[in-house]
C-alpha positions as CSV (number, residue, x, y, z in Angstrom):
1,M,0.9,-29.9,25.4
2,E,3.7,-28.0,27.2
3,S,3.0,-26.3,30.6
4,V,4.6,-22.9,31.4
5,N,5.0,-21.7,35.0
6,L,5.6,-18.0,35.6
7,K,7.0,-16.4,38.7
8,F,6.4,-12.8,39.7
9,K,8.0,-10.8,42.4
10,T,5.1,-8.9,43.9
11,K,3.6,-7.8,47.2
12,Y,0.2,-8.9,46.1
13,P,-1.4,-12.3,46.8
14,Q,-0.8,-15.1,44.3
15,N,-4.5,-15.4,43.4
16,M,-4.8,-11.7,42.7
17,V,-1.8,-11.8,40.5
18,A,-3.1,-14.9,38.7
19,K,-6.5,-13.3,38.0
20,T,-4.9,-10.0,36.8
21,V,-2.6,-11.9,34.4
22,K,-5.4,-14.1,33.2
23,D,-7.6,-11.0,32.5
24,A,-4.8,-9.4,30.6
25,M,-4.3,-12.5,28.5
26,E,-8.0,-12.7,27.8
27,R,-8.0,-9.0,26.7
28,E,-4.9,-9.6,24.5
29,L,-6.7,-12.7,23.0
30,R,-9.6,-10.4,22.0
31,V,-7.2,-7.8,20.5
32,S,-5.3,-10.5,18.6
33,K,-8.6,-11.9,17.2
34,I,-9.6,-8.4,16.0
35,M,-6.2,-7.7,14.5
36,T,-6.1,-11.1,12.7
37,K,-9.6,-10.5,11.2
38,G,-8.6,-7.0,10.2
39,Y,-5.5,-8.1,8.3
40,K,-7.4,-11.1,6.8
41,K,-9.9,-8.5,5.4
42,K,-7.1,-6.4,3.9
43,L,-5.6,-9.6,2.3
44,K,-9.0,-10.5,0.8
45,E,-9.4,-7.0,-0.7
46,L,-5.9,-7.3,-2.3
47,E,-6.6,-10.8,-3.5
48,S,-9.8,-9.6,-5.1
49,K,-8.1,-6.5,-6.6
50,Y,-5.3,-8.5,-8.2
51,D,-7.2,-11.8,-8.8
52,K,-4.6,-14.0,-6.9
53,S,-4.3,-15.6,-3.6
54,S,-2.0,-14.2,-0.9
55,K,0.0,-17.4,-1.1
56,E,0.5,-17.0,-4.8
57,F,1.4,-13.3,-4.4
58,D,3.9,-14.1,-1.6
59,S,5.7,-16.7,-3.7
60,E,5.9,-14.4,-6.7
61,F,7.0,-11.4,-4.6
62,E,9.7,-13.4,-2.8
63,K,11.1,-14.5,-6.2
64,G,11.1,-10.9,-7.4
65,K,8.6,-11.6,-10.2
66,L,6.5,-8.6,-9.4
67,G,7.1,-4.9,-9.8
68,D,7.6,-2.2,-7.1
69,K,3.9,-1.1,-6.7
70,Q,3.1,0.3,-3.3
71,D,0.2,-2.2,-3.0
72,Y,2.7,-5.0,-3.3
73,F,4.8,-3.8,-0.4
74,E,1.7,-3.3,1.7
75,W,0.3,-6.7,0.7
76,Y,3.6,-8.3,1.7
77,A,3.5,-6.5,5.0
78,Y,-0.1,-7.5,5.7
79,I,0.8,-11.1,5.1
80,Q,3.5,-10.9,7.7
81,Y,1.3,-9.0,10.2
82,H,-1.5,-11.5,9.7
83,K,0.8,-14.4,10.4
84,D,2.2,-12.7,13.5
85,W,-1.2,-11.8,14.9
86,E,-2.6,-15.2,14.1
87,Q,0.2,-17.0,15.8
88,R,-0.2,-14.7,18.9
89,Y,-3.9,-15.5,18.9
90,K,-3.3,-19.3,18.7
91,I,-0.8,-19.1,21.6
92,L,-3.1,-17.1,23.8
93,Q,-6.1,-19.2,22.9
94,G,-4.3,-22.3,24.1
95,A,-3.0,-20.5,27.3
96,V,-6.3,-19.0,28.2
97,S,-8.5,-22.0,27.5
98,D,-6.6,-24.3,29.8
C-alpha cells in the first residue's frame, strides 16, 4: 500500500488541520457511497428495462451496434459516472480507514 503525505500552509495547528481534513474525507466518503448506490440503481433500472447487463450494453454501444435513443446516451453516461464515483469511494475508503 502506498502512503501519501500532504503539506498545508496554514496558521492552524497540525492536529487541527489533520482532523478537519479527515472529517472532510469521511464526509466525501459518505457522499461517494450515496452517489455510487444511486447510479447503481439507475443502471439496474435500465438493465431491467432493456433486458441486458450494463457490461453488454457498454460493449454494444461502444461498437455502434445500438441506435440513438436518449436512454442509451443516459445509460452510457450513468456507467461512466458510476465508475468514477466507485473509484472515488474506493480511494477514500482506503485513505480514511488507515
